[in-house]
C-alpha positions in Angstrom: 109.7 196.3 148.6 111.1 195.0 145.1 114.4 195.2 146.8 113.7 192.9 149.5 112.4 190.3 147.5 115.3 190.6 144.7 117.9 190.2 148.0 115.6 187.0 149.0 115.8 185.5 145.4 119.6 186.2 145.4 120.2 184.4 148.7 117.9 181.4 147.6 119.6 181.2 144.3 123.0 181.1 146.1 122.0 178.5 148.6 120.9 176.5 145.3 124.2 176.9 143.7 126.1 176.0 147.1 124.1 172.8 147.4 124.4 171.9 143.7 128.4 172.4 144.4 128.3 170.4 147.3 126.7 167.3 145.3 128.9 167.4 142.4 131.9 167.4 144.9 130.6 164.5 146.7 130.2 162.7 143.4 133.6 163.7 142.1 135.1 162.6 145.7 133.1 159.1 145.3 134.3 158.2 142.0 137.7 159.1 142.2 138.7 157.8 145.9 136.7 154.5 145.4 138.5 151.7 147.4 140.0 148.8 145.4 138.4 145.3 145.6 139.8 143.3 148.7 140.2 140.1 146.3 139.3 138.8 143.1 135.7 138.3 142.2 133.9 135.1 143.2 134.3 132.6 140.2 133.3 128.9 140.3 135.4 126.1 139.5 134.4 123.7 136.7 131.8 121.8 139.1 130.2 125.2 140.2 131.8 125.2 143.8 133.0 128.7 145.1 136.1 129.3 147.4 136.5 132.3 149.6 139.6 132.6 151.6 140.8 129.3 150.6 137.6 127.5 152.1 134.9 126.0 149.9 131.6 127.8 150.4 129.0 125.5 151.8 125.5 126.1 152.8 124.8 126.6 156.4 121.2 125.1 156.2 121.5 121.9 154.0 125.3 121.8 153.4 125.3 122.1 149.6 128.2 123.2 147.9 126.7 124.3 144.6 126.0 127.9 144.3 124.8 130.2 141.5 126.4 133.9 141.9 124.9 137.3 141.0 126.3 140.7 141.7 124.2 143.5 143.6 124.8 147.0 144.2 124.3 148.4 147.8 122.6 151.5 147.1 122.5 154.7 149.1 119.7 157.0 149.3 121.5 160.3 147.6 123.2 158.5 144.9 119.8 156.7 143.9 118.1 159.9 144.0 120.7 161.6 141.8 120.4 158.3 139.4 124.1 157.7 139.7 123.8 154.4 141.6 126.8 152.9 139.7 129.1 154.6 142.0 127.9 152.5 144.9 129.9 149.4 146.3 128.5 145.9 144.9 128.6 142.7 146.6 128.4 139.1 145.5 125.2 137.0 146.4 126.0 133.1 146.1 122.6 131.4 146.0 122.2 127.8 147.3 121.2 125.4 144.2 119.5 122.9 146.7 117.6 125.1 149.1 118.1 128.7 147.9 119.6 130.1 150.8 121.8 133.4 149.9 125.2 134.2 151.5 126.3 137.7 150.8 130.3 138.6 150.1 131.1 142.1 149.8 133.5 143.2 147.1 134.6 146.5 148.7 136.3 147.4 152.0 
């Protein structure tokens, strides 16, 4: 009977090691093969206006042109579970100063 339980424990331990190896391989793959940013980060001019692809950004709701920018992570469940969210892609969110509407711009392709 003890032989059967030791074989079971060995199989469970082997599966755990395999899962740990796959998770670590995925983390290393994500860290090494990150796609570069498509363009420069969004930086406002002196008046607080932003340009994307050569066009001034304007709010589709109130036609405002002044925005505040914040960077947000686009979390995935696995990297959040492992507490390594910093490997996830990010996006810049522009918030209209008049009405508060938010416009998202992805930084990674």
